[in-house]
mmCIF file as gemmi writes it, N, C-alpha and C atoms, coordinates in Angstrom:
data_model
loop_
_atom_site.group_PDB
_atom_site.id
_atom_site.type_symbol
_atom_site.label_atom_id
_atom_site.label_alt_id
_atom_site.label_comp_id
_atom_site.label_asym_id
_atom_site.label_entity_id
_atom_site.label_seq_id
_atom_site.pdbx_PDB_ins_code
_atom_site.Cartn_x
_atom_site.Cartn_y
_atom_site.Cartn_z
_atom_site.occupancy
_atom_site.B_iso_or_equiv
_atom_site.pdbx_formal_charge
_atom_site.auth_seq_id
_atom_site.auth_asym_id
_atom_site.pdbx_PDB_model_num
ATOM 1 N N . MET Axp A 1 ? 99.686 167.486 3.703 1 0 ? 1 A 1
ATOM 2 C CA . MET Axp A 1 ? 99.23 168.829 3.445 1 0 ? 1 A 1
ATOM 3 C C . MET Axp A 1 ? 99.884 169.372 2.176 1 0 ? 1 A 1
ATOM 4 N N . THR Axp A 2 ? 101.092 168.935 1.899 1 0 ? 2 A 1
ATOM 5 C CA . THR Axp A 2 ? 101.811 169.45 0.736 1 0 ? 2 A 1
ATOM 6 C C . THR Axp A 2 ? 101.048 169.198 -0.548 1 0 ? 2 A 1
ATOM 7 N N . ASN Axp A 3 ? 100.43 168.021 -0.655 1 0 ? 3 A 1
ATOM 8 C CA . ASN Axp A 3 ? 99.706 167.663 -1.88 1 0 ? 3 A 1
ATOM 9 C C . ASN Axp A 3 ? 98.244 168.08 -1.848 1 0 ? 3 A 1
ATOM 10 N N . GLY Axp A 4 ? 97.763 168.61 -0.733 1 0 ? 4 A 1
ATOM 11 C CA . GLY Axp A 4 ? 96.382 169.067 -0.641 1 0 ? 4 A 1
ATOM 12 C C . GLY Axp A 4 ? 95.36 167.947 -0.601 1 0 ? 4 A 1
ATOM 13 N N . VAL Axp A 5 ? 95.778 166.743 -0.229 1 0 ? 5 A 1
ATOM 14 C CA . VAL Axp A 5 ? 94.853 165.604 -0.188 1 0 ? 5 A 1
ATOM 15 C C . VAL Axp A 5 ? 93.868 165.75 0.961 1 0 ? 5 A 1
ATOM 16 N N . LEU Axp A 6 ? 94.359 166.244 2.095 1 0 ? 6 A 1
ATOM 17 C CA . LEU Axp A 6 ? 93.502 166.441 3.26 1 0 ? 6 A 1
ATOM 18 C C . LEU Axp A 6 ? 93.499 167.91 3.649 1 0 ? 6 A 1
ATOM 19 N N . PRO Axp A 7 ? 92.407 168.387 4.226 1 0 ? 7 A 1
ATOM 20 C CA . PRO Axp A 7 ? 92.362 169.783 4.68 1 0 ? 7 A 1
ATOM 21 C C . PRO Axp A 7 ? 93.413 170.027 5.767 1 0 ? 7 A 1
ATOM 22 N N . ALA Axp A 8 ? 94.023 171.187 5.73 1 0 ? 8 A 1
ATOM 23 C CA . ALA Axp A 8 ? 95.087 171.529 6.675 1 0 ? 8 A 1
ATOM 24 C C . ALA Axp A 8 ? 94.606 171.492 8.117 1 0 ? 8 A 1
ATOM 25 N N . ASP Axp A 9 ? 93.368 171.957 8.382 1 0 ? 9 A 1
ATOM 26 C CA . ASP Axp A 9 ? 92.877 171.955 9.763 1 0 ? 9 A 1
ATOM 27 C C . ASP Axp A 9 ? 92.685 170.539 10.306 1 0 ? 9 A 1
ATOM 28 N N . LEU Axp A 10 ? 92.323 169.591 9.446 1 0 ? 10 A 1
ATOM 29 C CA . LEU Axp A 10 ? 92.187 168.197 9.855 1 0 ? 10 A 1
ATOM 30 C C . LEU Axp A 10 ? 93.555 167.616 10.214 1 0 ? 10 A 1
ATOM 31 N N . VAL Axp A 11 ? 94.544 167.871 9.397 1 0 ? 11 A 1
ATOM 32 C CA . VAL Axp A 11 ? 95.894 167.388 9.657 1 0 ? 11 A 1
ATOM 33 C C . VAL Axp A 11 ? 96.435 168.003 10.947 1 0 ? 11 A 1
ATOM 34 N N . THR Axp A 12 ? 96.227 169.289 11.138 1 0 ? 12 A 1
ATOM 35 C CA . THR Axp A 12 ? 96.706 169.967 12.337 1 0 ? 12 A 1
ATOM 36 C C . THR Axp A 12 ? 96.057 169.386 13.583 1 0 ? 12 A 1
ATOM 37 N N . ARG Axp A 13 ? 94.737 169.204 13.555 1 0 ? 13 A 1
ATOM 38 C CA . ARG Axp A 13 ? 94.025 168.654 14.719 1 0 ? 13 A 1
ATOM 39 C C . ARG Axp A 13 ? 94.474 167.226 15.014 1 0 ? 13 A 1
ATOM 40 N N . ASN Axp A 14 ? 94.623 166.398 14 1 0 ? 14 A 1
ATOM 41 C CA . ASN Axp A 14 ? 95.065 165.025 14.211 1 0 ? 14 A 1
ATOM 42 C C . ASN Axp A 14 ? 96.489 164.984 14.76 1 0 ? 14 A 1
ATOM 43 N N . ARG Axp A 15 ? 97.326 165.91 14.331 1 0 ? 15 A 1
ATOM 44 C CA . ARG Axp A 15 ? 98.688 165.974 14.853 1 0 ? 15 A 1
ATOM 45 C C . ARG Axp A 15 ? 98.665 166.328 16.35 1 0 ? 15 A 1
ATOM 46 N N . GLN Axp A 16 ? 97.787 167.275 16.737 1 0 ? 16 A 1
ATOM 47 C CA . GLN Axp A 16 ? 97.672 167.652 18.146 1 0 ? 16 A 1
ATOM 48 C C . GLN Axp A 16 ? 97.213 166.469 18.999 1 0 ? 16 A 1
ATOM 49 N N . VAL Axp A 17 ? 96.244 165.722 18.511 1 0 ? 17 A 1
ATOM 50 C CA . VAL Axp A 17 ? 95.748 164.551 19.235 1 0 ? 17 A 1
ATOM 51 C C . VAL Axp A 17 ? 96.852 163.509 19.375 1 0 ? 17 A 1
ATOM 52 N N . ALA Axp A 18 ? 97.574 163.251 18.291 1 0 ? 18 A 1
ATOM 53 C CA . ALA Axp A 18 ? 98.654 162.271 18.316 1 0 ? 18 A 1
ATOM 54 C C . ALA Axp A 18 ? 99.766 162.692 19.271 1 0 ? 18 A 1
ATOM 55 N N . GLU Axp A 19 ? 100.137 163.967 19.275 1 0 ? 19 A 1
ATOM 56 C CA . GLU Axp A 19 ? 101.189 164.443 20.169 1 0 ? 19 A 1
ATOM 57 C C . GLU Axp A 19 ? 100.783 164.281 21.633 1 0 ? 19 A 1
ATOM 58 N N . ALA Axp A 20 ? 99.518 164.499 21.937 1 0 ? 20 A 1
ATOM 59 C CA . ALA Axp A 20 ? 99.044 164.323 23.314 1 0 ? 20 A 1
ATOM 60 C C . ALA Axp A 20 ? 99.061 162.848 23.703 1 0 ? 20 A 1
ATOM 61 N N . ALA Axp A 21 ? 98.663 161.983 22.793 1 0 ? 21 A 1
ATOM 62 C CA . ALA Axp A 21 ? 98.614 160.548 23.089 1 0 ? 21 A 1
ATOM 63 C C . ALA Axp A 21 ? 100 159.924 23.147 1 0 ? 21 A 1
ATOM 64 N N . LEU Axp A 22 ? 100.93 160.437 22.376 1 0 ? 22 A 1
ATOM 65 C CA . LEU Axp A 22 ? 102.258 159.841 22.277 1 0 ? 22 A 1
ATOM 66 C C . LEU Axp A 22 ? 103.319 160.633 23.04 1 0 ? 22 A 1
ATOM 67 N N . ARG Axp A 23 ? 102.894 161.498 23.964 1 0 ? 23 A 1
ATOM 68 C CA . ARG Axp A 23 ? 103.839 162.304 24.729 1 0 ? 23 A 1
ATOM 69 C C . ARG Axp A 23 ? 104.752 161.405 25.556 1 0 ? 23 A 1
ATOM 70 N N . PRO Axp A 24 ? 105.924 161.883 25.928 1 0 ? 24 A 1
ATOM 71 C CA . PRO Axp A 24 ? 106.804 161.102 26.796 1 0 ? 24 A 1
ATOM 72 C C . PRO Axp A 24 ? 106.092 160.801 28.12 1 0 ? 24 A 1
ATOM 73 N N . TRP Axp A 25 ? 106.349 159.658 28.683 1 0 ? 25 A 1
ATOM 74 C CA . TRP Axp A 25 ? 105.723 159.279 29.935 1 0 ? 25 A 1
ATOM 75 C C . TRP Axp A 25 ? 106.686 158.48 30.786 1 0 ? 25 A 1
ATOM 76 N N . SER Axp A 26 ? 106.434 158.486 32.057 1 0 ? 26 A 1
ATOM 77 C CA . SER Axp A 26 ? 107.204 157.701 33.008 1 0 ? 26 A 1
ATOM 78 C C . SER Axp A 26 ? 106.309 156.584 33.523 1 0 ? 26 A 1
ATOM 79 N N . PRO Axp A 27 ? 106.815 155.351 33.587 1 0 ? 27 A 1
ATOM 80 C CA . PRO Axp A 27 ? 105.977 154.269 34.101 1 0 ? 27 A 1
ATOM 81 C C . PRO Axp A 27 ? 105.683 154.465 35.58 1 0 ? 27 A 1
ATOM 82 N N . ALA Axp A 28 ? 104.536 154.021 36.008 1 0 ? 28 A 1
ATOM 83 C CA . ALA Axp A 28 ? 104.127 154.123 37.408 1 0 ? 28 A 1
ATOM 84 C C . ALA Axp A 28 ? 103.158 152.99 37.725 1 0 ? 28 A 1
ATOM 85 N N . PHE Axp A 29 ? 102.903 152.774 38.991 1 0 ? 29 A 1
ATOM 86 C CA . PHE Axp A 29 ? 101.913 151.794 39.416 1 0 ? 29 A 1
ATOM 87 C C . PHE Axp A 29 ? 100.803 152.517 40.158 1 0 ? 29 A 1
ATOM 88 N N . THR Axp A 30 ? 99.582 152.042 39.971 1 0 ? 30 A 1
ATOM 89 C CA . THR Axp A 30 ? 98.46 152.564 40.748 1 0 ? 30 A 1
ATOM 90 C C . THR Axp A 30 ? 97.851 151.414 41.528 1 0 ? 30 A 1
ATOM 91 N N . HIS Axp A 31 ? 97.127 151.743 42.56 1 0 ? 31 A 1
ATOM 92 C CA . HIS Axp A 31 ? 96.511 150.727 43.418 1 0 ? 31 A 1
ATOM 93 C C . HIS Axp A 31 ? 95.143 151.234 43.816 1 0 ? 31 A 1
ATOM 94 N N . GLY Axp A 32 ? 94.126 150.422 43.616 1 0 ? 32 A 1
ATOM 95 C CA . GLY Axp A 32 ? 92.753 150.844 43.87 1 0 ? 32 A 1
ATOM 96 C C . GLY Axp A 32 ? 92.373 150.935 45.334 1 0 ? 32 A 1
ATOM 97 N N . ASP Axp A 33 ? 93.147 150.304 46.24 1 0 ? 33 A 1
ATOM 98 C CA . ASP Axp A 33 ? 92.771 150.272 47.649 1 0 ? 33 A 1
ATOM 99 C C . ASP Axp A 33 ? 94.012 150.308 48.537 1 0 ? 33 A 1
ATOM 100 N N . LEU Axp A 34 ? 94.926 151.206 48.256 1 0 ? 34 A 1
ATOM 101 C CA . LEU Axp A 34 ? 96.169 151.273 49.02 1 0 ? 34 A 1
ATOM 102 C C . LEU Axp A 34 ? 95.903 151.855 50.408 1 0 ? 34 A 1
ATOM 103 N N . GLN Axp A 35 ? 96.338 151.143 51.418 1 0 ? 35 A 1
ATOM 104 C CA . GLN Axp A 35 ? 96.16 151.561 52.807 1 0 ? 35 A 1
ATOM 105 C C . GLN Axp A 35 ? 97.461 152.176 53.32 1 0 ? 35 A 1
ATOM 106 N N . ILE Axp A 36 ? 97.372 153.233 54.106 1 0 ? 36 A 1
ATOM 107 C CA . ILE Axp A 36 ? 98.551 153.903 54.65 1 0 ? 36 A 1
ATOM 108 C C . ILE Axp A 36 ? 99.4 152.934 55.47 1 0 ? 36 A 1
ATOM 109 N N . ALA Axp A 37 ? 98.776 151.981 56.125 1 0 ? 37 A 1
ATOM 110 C CA . ALA Axp A 37 ? 99.506 151.008 56.939 1 0 ? 37 A 1
ATOM 111 C C . ALA Axp A 37 ? 100.348 150.059 56.086 1 0 ? 37 A 1
ATOM 112 N N . HIS Axp A 38 ? 100.11 150.022 54.796 1 0 ? 38 A 1
ATOM 113 C CA . HIS Axp A 38 ? 100.838 149.123 53.901 1 0 ? 38 A 1
ATOM 114 C C . HIS Axp A 38 ? 102.029 149.793 53.225 1 0 ? 38 A 1
ATOM 115 N N . VAL Axp A 39 ? 102.273 151.058 53.521 1 0 ? 39 A 1
ATOM 116 C CA . VAL Axp A 39 ? 103.367 151.804 52.894 1 0 ? 39 A 1
ATOM 117 C C . VAL Axp A 39 ? 104.451 152.053 53.936 1 0 ? 39 A 1
ATOM 118 N N . PHE Axp A 40 ? 105.681 151.676 53.596 1 0 ? 40 A 1
ATOM 119 C CA . PHE Axp A 40 ? 106.815 151.89 54.483 1 0 ? 40 A 1
ATOM 120 C C . PHE Axp A 40 ? 107.669 153.016 53.916 1 0 ? 40 A 1
ATOM 121 N N . VAL Axp A 41 ? 108.002 153.986 54.755 1 0 ? 41 A 1
ATOM 122 C CA . VAL Axp A 41 ? 108.775 155.135 54.304 1 0 ? 41 A 1
ATOM 123 C C . VAL Axp A 41 ? 109.989 155.355 55.204 1 0 ? 41 A 1
ATOM 124 N N . ASP Axp A 42 ? 110.974 156.012 54.64 1 0 ? 42 A 1
ATOM 125 C CA . ASP Axp A 42 ? 112.148 156.464 55.375 1 0 ? 42 A 1
ATOM 126 C C . ASP Axp A 42 ? 112.333 157.923 54.981 1 0 ? 42 A 1
ATOM 127 N N . GLY Axp A 43 ? 111.894 158.843 55.855 1 0 ? 43 A 1
ATOM 128 C CA . GLY Axp A 43 ? 111.9 160.256 55.494 1 0 ? 43 A 1
ATOM 129 C C . GLY Axp A 43 ? 110.861 160.51 54.415 1 0 ? 43 A 1
ATOM 130 N N . ASP Axp A 44 ? 111.294 161.015 53.249 1 0 ? 44 A 1
ATOM 131 C CA . ASP Axp A 44 ? 110.356 161.262 52.152 1 0 ? 44 A 1
ATOM 132 C C . ASP Axp A 44 ? 110.479 160.225 51.038 1 0 ? 44 A 1
ATOM 133 N N . LYS Axp A 45 ? 111.139 159.106 51.309 1 0 ? 45 A 1
ATOM 134 C CA . LYS Axp A 45 ? 111.319 158.035 50.316 1 0 ? 45 A 1
ATOM 135 C C . LYS Axp A 45 ? 110.472 156.821 50.682 1 0 ? 45 A 1
ATOM 136 N N . ILE Axp A 46 ? 109.774 156.263 49.71 1 0 ? 46 A 1
ATOM 137 C CA . ILE Axp A 46 ? 109.041 155.017 49.915 1 0 ? 46 A 1
ATOM 138 C C . ILE Axp A 46 ? 110.052 153.879 49.849 1 0 ? 46 A 1
ATOM 139 N N . THR Axp A 47 ? 110.072 153.045 50.885 1 0 ? 47 A 1
ATOM 140 C CA . THR Axp A 47 ? 111.031 151.938 50.935 1 0 ? 47 A 1
ATOM 141 C C . THR Axp A 47 ? 110.37 150.586 50.723 1 0 ? 47 A 1
ATOM 142 N N . GLY Axp A 48 ? 109.059 150.515 50.856 1 0 ? 48 A 1
ATOM 143 C CA . GLY Axp A 48 ? 108.37 149.25 50.645 1 0 ? 48 A 1
ATOM 144 C C . GLY Axp A 48 ? 106.871 149.417 50.652 1 0 ? 48 A 1
ATOM 145 N N . ILE Axp A 49 ? 106.2 148.485 49.982 1 0 ? 49 A 1
ATOM 146 C CA . ILE Axp A 49 ? 104.736 148.462 49.942 1 0 ? 49 A 1
ATOM 147 C C . ILE Axp A 49 ? 104.308 147.005 49.997 1 0 ? 49 A 1
ATOM 148 N N . ILE Axp A 50 ? 103.293 146.713 50.808 1 0 ? 50 A 1
ATOM 149 C CA . ILE Axp A 50 ? 102.709 145.383 50.818 1 0 ? 50 A 1
ATOM 150 C C . ILE Axp A 50 ? 101.275 145.492 50.324 1 0 ? 50 A 1
ATOM 151 N N . ASP Axp A 51 ? 100.648 144.368 49.991 1 0 ? 51 A 1
ATOM 152 C CA . ASP Axp A 51 ? 99.267 144.317 49.504 1 0 ? 51 A 1
ATOM 153 C C . ASP Axp A 51 ? 99.195 144.8 48.062 1 0 ? 51 A 1
ATOM 154 N N . TRP Axp A 52 ? 99.785 144.051 47.152 1 0 ? 52 A 1
ATOM 155 C CA . TRP Axp A 52 ? 99.805 144.399 45.733 1 0 ? 52 A 1
ATOM 156 C C . TRP Axp A 52 ? 98.681 143.723 44.949 1 0 ? 52 A 1
ATOM 157 N N . SER Axp A 53 ? 97.625 143.281 45.618 1 0 ? 53 A 1
ATOM 158 C CA . SER Axp A 53 ? 96.582 142.51 44.941 1 0 ? 53 A 1
ATOM 159 C C . SER Axp A 53 ? 95.857 143.286 43.843 1 0 ? 53 A 1
ATOM 160 N N . GLU Axp A 54 ? 95.768 144.601 43.943 1 0 ? 54 A 1
ATOM 161 C CA . GLU Axp A 54 ? 95.04 145.384 42.949 1 0 ? 54 A 1
ATOM 162 C C . GLU Axp A 54 ? 95.927 146.347 42.182 1 0 ? 54 A 1
ATOM 163 N N . VAL Axp A 55 ? 97.231 146.123 42.157 1 0 ? 55 A 1
ATOM 164 C CA . VAL Axp A 55 ? 98.135 147.032 41.476 1 0 ? 55 A 1
ATOM 165 C C . VAL Axp A 55 ? 98.031 146.858 39.969 1 0 ? 55 A 1
ATOM 166 N N . MET Axp A 56 ? 98.245 147.948 39.22 1 0 ? 56 A 1
ATOM 167 C CA . MET Axp A 56 ? 98.213 147.872 37.765 1 0 ? 56 A 1
ATOM 168 C C . MET Axp A 56 ? 99.179 148.906 37.204 1 0 ? 56 A 1
ATOM 169 N N . PRO Axp A 57 ? 99.766 148.635 36.032 1 0 ? 57 A 1
ATOM 170 C CA . PRO Axp A 57 ? 100.646 149.626 35.41 1 0 ? 57 A 1
ATOM 171 C C . PRO Axp A 57 ? 99.835 150.765 34.826 1 0 ? 57 A 1
ATOM 172 N N . CYS Axp A 58 ? 100.419 151.945 34.821 1 0 ? 58 A 1
ATOM 173 C CA . CYS Axp A 58 ? 99.807 153.099 34.186 1 0 ? 58 A 1
ATOM 174 C C . CYS Axp A 58 ? 100.929 154.029 33.771 1 0 ? 58 A 1
ATOM 175 N N . SER Axp A 59 ? 100.596 155.184 33.271 1 0 ? 59 A 1
ATOM 176 C CA . SER Axp A 59 ? 101.625 156.136 32.87 1 0 ? 59 A 1
ATOM 177 C C . SER Axp A 59 ? 101.373 157.481 33.515 1 0 ? 59 A 1
ATOM 178 N N . THR Axp A 60 ? 102.46 158.195 33.644 1 0 ? 60 A 1
ATOM 179 C CA . THR Axp A 60 ? 102.371 159.548 34.199 1 0 ? 60 A 1
ATOM 180 C C . THR Axp A 60 ? 103.079 160.487 33.25 1 0 ? 60 A 1
ATOM 181 N N . SER Axp A 61 ? 102.822 161.749 33.403 1 0 ? 61 A 1
ATOM 182 C CA . SER Axp A 61 ? 103.545 162.741 32.617 1 0 ? 61 A 1
ATOM 183 C C . SER Axp A 61 ? 104.997 162.781 33.084 1 0 ? 61 A 1
ATOM 184 N N . PRO Axp A 62 ? 105.895 163.226 32.233 1 0 ? 62 A 1
ATOM 185 C CA . PRO Axp A 62 ? 107.296 163.288 32.655 1 0 ? 62 A 1
ATOM 186 C C . PRO Axp A 62 ? 107.482 164.25 33.811 1 0 ? 62 A 1
ATOM 187 N N . PRO Axp A 63 ? 108.488 163.983 34.661 1 0 ? 63 A 1
ATOM 188 C CA . PRO Axp A 63 ? 108.71 164.857 35.822 1 0 ? 63 A 1
ATOM 189 C C . PRO Axp A 63 ? 109.097 166.255 35.421 1 0 ? 63 A 1
């Protein structure tokens, strides 16, 4: 923007898109067919999961 090569509104919009795409994230797993019977819990903590055939990595927003 300093040199006026690109319009300021274009630079601003591209910066907003980049900030959304590159935001901090926490790794997580998702499962397309997770059954309640396959999740083991102790109170409010997950202690185990079976049936990982459809699991895949994904991202979540920071806590």
